[in-house]
VOBA-1610 file (N, C-alpha, C; in pm, whole numbers, padded with zeros to 5 digits, always signed):
BEGIN
Unk-06257+07445+02698Unk-06322+07530+02604Unk-06267+07512+02466Unk-06133+07483+02457Unk-06071+07464+02328Unk-06130+07345+02257Unk-06147+07232+02333Unk-06200+07114+02276Unk-06342+07133+02220Unk-06423+07206+02298Unk-06561+07229+02252Unk-06564+07319+02124Unk-06486+07422+02123Unk-06478+07516+02007Unk-06430+07439+01885Unk-06322+07358+01905Unk-06266+07276+01799Unk-06369+07181+01743Unk-06440+07108+01834Unk-06544+07021+01792Unk-06653+07083+01714Unk-06694+07203+01760Unk-06801+07279+01685Unk-06754+07314+01546Unk-06634+07360+01535Unk-06584+07398+01397Unk-06575+07277+01311Unk-06524+07169+01363Unk-06512+07046+01283Unk-06645+06994+01242Unk-06743+06995+01337Unk-06880+06947+01299Unk-06944+07036+01193Unk-06918+07166+01202Unk-06980+07257+01104Unk-06913+07223+00965Unk-06785+07209+00963Unk-06715+07173+00840Unk-06771+07041+00782Unk-06789+06939+00868Unk-06841+06817+00831Unk-06980+06831+00766Unk-07061+06915+00829Unk-07196+06936+00784Unk-07193+07003+00642Unk-07102+07093+00618Unk-07089+07158+00485Unk-07053+07049+00383Unk-06968+06957+00422Unk-06928+06847+00326Unk-07051+06757+00296Unk-07136+06739+00398Unk-07260+06656+00371Unk-07354+06729+00274Unk-07361+06860+00290Unk-07435+06942+00199Unk-07386+06929+00057Unk-07251+06937+00036Unk-07202+06913-00090Unk-07224+06774-00150Unk-07216+06677-00061Unk-07242+06537-00104Unk-07390+06523-00150Unk-07474+06603-00093Unk-07623+06600-00132Unk-07648+06682-00260Unk-07549+06740-00315Unk-07562+06816-00437Unk-07564+06968-00418Unk-07545+07017-00303Unk-07540+07165-00277Unk-07422+07229-00353Unk-07441+07351-00397Unk-07339+07421-00475Unk-07287+07546-00415Unk-07336+07582-00287Unk-07280+07701-00220Unk-07135+07673-00187Unk-07042+07763-00201Unk-07061+07909-00225Unk-07064+07949-00373Unk-07081+07849-00462Unk-07095+07883-00604Unk-07240+07891-00640Unk-07264+07891-00777Unk-07402+07898-00826Unk-07436+07772-00906Unk-07332+07692-00937Unk-07348+07570-01019Unk-07229+07477-00975Unk-07227+07358-01029Unk-07116+07263-01002Unk-06975+07319-01027Unk-06960+07385-01145Unk-06830+07436-01179Unk-06781+07548-01088Unk-06871+07642-01060Unk-06826+07752-00977Unk-06804+07708-00833Unk-06879+07607-00790Unk-06859+07556-00657Unk-06728+07481-00646Unk-06703+07394-00750Unk-06572+07326-00747Unk-06456+07417-00755Unk-06460+07519-00832Unk-06352+07618-00838Unk-06332+07693-00708Unk-06442+07709-00631Unk-06432+07777-00509Unk-06384+07686-00388Unk-06421+07558-00390Unk-06389+07479-00274Unk-06286+07363-00302Unk-06264+07328-00426Unk-06163+07229-00450Unk-06046+07287-00521Unk-06066+07362-00625Unk-05957+07441-00685Unk-05859+07370-00776Unk-05879+07238-00800Unk-05783+07169-00887Unk-05781+07218-01027Unk-05668+07219-01084Unk-05651+07269-01220Unk-05751+07211-01315Unk-05831+07297-01383Unk-05928+07254-01480Unk-06053+07190-01433Unk-06077+07192-01302Unk-06192+07130-01241Unk-06321+07196-01294Unk-06421+07112-01323Unk-06550+07167-01377Unk-06667+07108-01307Unk-06644+07021-01212Unk-06757+06973-01127Unk-06706+06929-00989Unk-06791+06924-00895Unk-06752+06880-00763Unk-06701+06738-00761Unk-06614+06701-00668Unk-06573+06565-00648Unk-06703+06476-00623Unk-06688+06348-00636Unk-06799+06262-00618Unk-06855+06271-00477Unk-06984+06252-00459Unk-07048+06255-00325Unk-06975+06170-00221Unk-06930+06051-00263Unk-06864+05960-00172Unk-06740+06020-00117Unk-06671+06106-00188Unk-06550+06175-00132Unk-06594+06278-00025Unk-06704+06349-00057Unk-06750+06442+00044Unk-06796+06375+00173Unk-06864+06264+00158Unk-06912+06187+00269Unk-06796+06130+00348Unk-06693+06089+00286Unk-06575+06037+00354Unk-06507+06152+00431Unk-06494+06266+00373Unk-06437+06377+00442Unk-06519+06416+00564Unk-06650+06421+00544Unk-06746+06454+00654Unk-06729+06356+00770Unk-06720+06228+00734Unk-06696+06126+00836Unk-06573+06149+00919Unk-06468+06175+00850Unk-06332+06199+00916Unk-06344+06322+01004Unk-06413+06432+00953Unk-06426+06553+01034Unk-06511+06529+01159Unk-06613+06450+01144Unk-06696+06421+01268Unk-06618+06337+01363Unk-06536+06244+01320Unk-06449+06166+01406Unk-06351+06258+01473Unk-06298+06354+01402Unk-06199+06450+01453Unk-06270+06533+01563Unk-06396+06571+01539Unk-06471+06649+01638Unk-06489+06567+01764Unk-06518+06437+01755Unk-06530+06354+01872Unk-06393+06337+01945Unk-06289+06333+01867Unk-06152+06329+01925Unk-06124+06451+02005Unk-06163+06569+01954Unk-06135+06697+02019Unk-06214+06691+02155Unk-06333+06641+02154Unk-06406+06629+02284Unk-06337+06530+02379Unk-06295+06421+02327Unk-06227+06321+02408Unk-06095+06377+02472Unk-06020+06443+02391Unk-05893+06499+02439Unk-05917+06613+02548Unk-06038+06671+02549Unk-06068+06770+02644Unk-06145+06718+02764Unk-06153+06582+02778Unk-06208+06518+02893Unk-06358+06488+02873Unk-06410+06505+02759Unk-06552+06476+02729Unk-06570+06329+02689Unk-06684+06308+02616Unk-06710+06169+02572Unk-06591+06110+02497Unk-06558+05987+02530Unk-06441+05925+02461Unk-06314+05934+02543Unk-06318+06010+02653Unk-06194+06038+02726Unk-06151+05913+02805Unk-06241+05814+02809Unk-06207+05689+02879Unk-06124+05602+02794Unk-06097+05640+02671Unk-06002+05561+02584Unk-05865+05558+02652Unk-05786+05461+02618Unk-05653+05458+02670Unk-05575+05586+02641Unk-05505+05635+02742Unk-05426+05755+02723Unk-05331+05745+02603Unk-05267+05633+02586Unk-05171+05618+02471Unk-05244+05629+02338Unk-05369+05577+02331Unk-05441+05595+02205Unk-05485+05733+02181Unk-05530+05804+02282Unk-05563+05945+02272Unk-05445+06025+02233Unk-05330+05995+02285Unk-05205+06072+02251Unk-05172+06049+02104Unk-05174+05922+02063Unk-05145+05890+01923Unk-05241+05955+01829Unk-05367+05953+01860Unk-05472+06016+01774Unk-05458+06165+01767Unk-05433+06221+01884Unk-05415+06369+01892Unk-05297+06415+01810Unk-05183+06344+01828Unk-05064+06378+01753Unk-05090+06367+01603Unk-05157+06257+01570Unk-05186+06231+01428Unk-05279+06347+01365Unk-05379+06377+01441Unk-05469+06488+01396Unk-05395+06620+01390Unk-05314+06648+01480Unk-05232+06769+01476Unk-05141+06777+01359Unk-05077+06664+01327Unk-04987+06659+01212Unk-05062+06673+01081Unk-05173+06599+01068Unk-05255+06611+00941Unk-05306+06758+00920Unk-05359+06822+01021Unk-05415+06956+00999Unk-05304+07056+00986Unk-05202+07046+01058Unk-05082+07141+01035Unk-05022+07119+00900Unk-05013+06989+00857Unk-04952+06965+00730Unk-05036+07022+00617Unk-05168+07009+00626Unk-05259+07066+00528Unk-05249+07222+00533Unk-05241+07276+00647Unk-05228+07421+00657Unk-05099+07471+00595Unk-04992+07403+00621Unk-04861+07447+00566Unk-04860+07425+00414Unk-04917+07312+00365Unk-04915+07283+00223Unk-04981+07399+00142Unk-05083+07459+00196Unk-05154+07563+00129Unk-05073+07684+00090Unk-04963+07697+00159Unk-04873+07810+00130Unk-04751+07776+00040Unk-04751+07650-00004Unk-04635+07607-00090Unk-04664+07622-00236Unk-04563+07646-00323Unk-04575+07655-00459Unk-04631+07526-00522Unk-04597+07415-00468Unk-04638+07285-00521Unk-04791+07272-00511Unk-04846+07309-00394Unk-04992+07306-00372Unk-05064+07409-00464Unk-05004+07521-00485Unk-05061+07620-00565Unk-05067+07572-00715Unk-04959+07500-00760Unk-04965+07450-00893Unk-05077+07344-00912Unk-05097+07273-00804Unk-05203+07168-00801Unk-05348+07224-00798Unk-05356+07334-00728Unk-05491+07399-00704Unk-05488+07551-00738Unk-05472+07583-00868Unk-05460+07721-00903Unk-05592+07797-00934Unk-05704+07722-00938Unk-05833+07781-00977Unk-05880+07885-00874Unk-05928+07993-00931Unk-05989+08101-00848Unk-06137+08077-00835Unk-06195+08103-00724Unk-06141+08180-00615Unk-06073+08086-00504Unk-06066+07951-00532Unk-06005+07865-00429Unk-05869+07910-00386Unk-05782+07938-00484Unk-05639+07978-00455Unk-05637+08092-00355Unk-05717+08193-00384Unk-05717+08309-00287Unk-05774+08275-00154Unk-05889+08203-00159Unk-05952+08163-00027Unk-05870+08063+00053Unk-05787+07987-00017Unk-05706+07893+00052Unk-05600+07968+00139Unk-05541+08066+00076Unk-05439+08144+00151Unk-05501+08233+00263Unk-05616+08284+00232Unk-05685+08369+00329Unk-05754+08296+00441Unk-05823+08183+00406Unk-05911+08117+00501Unk-05877+07974+00530Unk-05871+07887+00425Unk-05868+07745+00445Unk-05740+07699+00511Unk-05624+07740+00460Unk-05500+07704+00526Unk-05477+07755+00662Unk-05509+07881+00686Unk-05501+07933+00828Unk-05601+07860+00919Unk-05716+07829+00873Unk-05804+07742+00953Unk-05748+07609+00989Unk-05693+07543+00890Unk-05626+07415+00915Unk-05507+07433+01012Unk-05433+07536+01002Unk-05333+07557+01102Unk-05382+07581+01241Unk-05493+07654+01248Unk-05557+07676+01384Unk-05611+07542+01440Unk-05675+07465+01353Unk-05724+07331+01398Unk-05611+07245+01447Unk-05504+07241+01368Unk-05388+07159+01405Unk-05325+07204+01535Unk-05317+07339+01552Unk-05263+07395+01678Unk-05357+07359+01793Unk-05486+07361+01767Unk-05579+07324+01869Unk-05561+07174+01921Unk-05542+07088+01818Unk-05511+06948+01852Unk-05383+06936+01921Unk-05277+07011+01880Unk-05155+07002+01952Unk-05167+07047+02097Unk-05240+07151+02116Unk-05263+07207+02250Unk-05333+07103+02338Unk-05438+07046+02289Unk-05522+06951+02357Unk-05433+06826+02393Unk-05353+06788+02296Unk-05268+06666+02320Unk-05164+06688+02420Unk-05103+06806+02412Unk-04993+06839+02507Unk-05050+06853+02641Unk-05160+06922+02654Unk-05226+06945+02785Unk-05267+06813+02845Unk-05321+06723+02760Unk-05365+06588+02811Unk-05244+06505+02852Unk-05133+06518+02779Unk-05014+06442+02813Unk-04947+06479+02944Unk-04945+06607+02971Unk-04874+06655+03091Unk-04965+06692+03204Unk-05094+06669+03189Unk-05192+06700+03291Unk-05189+06603+03408
//
């Protein structure tokens, strides 16, 4: 169940990134307000290039597939050592991003509102949860 839930969340996040790549501006009303809400970099006035959003979406879709593979779904026939390596890597990346969101250095890099507030309330905790999910799936798969 953890793998399926994790895959669903990651696929939803990937889909939102594809929406932004296509020019969508939710949760803002224009490029500037959207960029300040979802990217938050100092002085940002437009969304990052569509290629960046597509790249993030691709990585998130791959991570969704990895979550399914780690939970015994499609892709679980991959070598156990590769699944272990990928699972640990995904856990480290998401936990690292989650932790970073609470550091002064990250806040100096991304001070724009409402991103800074949303990052502490939603984005970083979500990354911590995703990272914990990957850690749980990886540990469970390693010792099962």
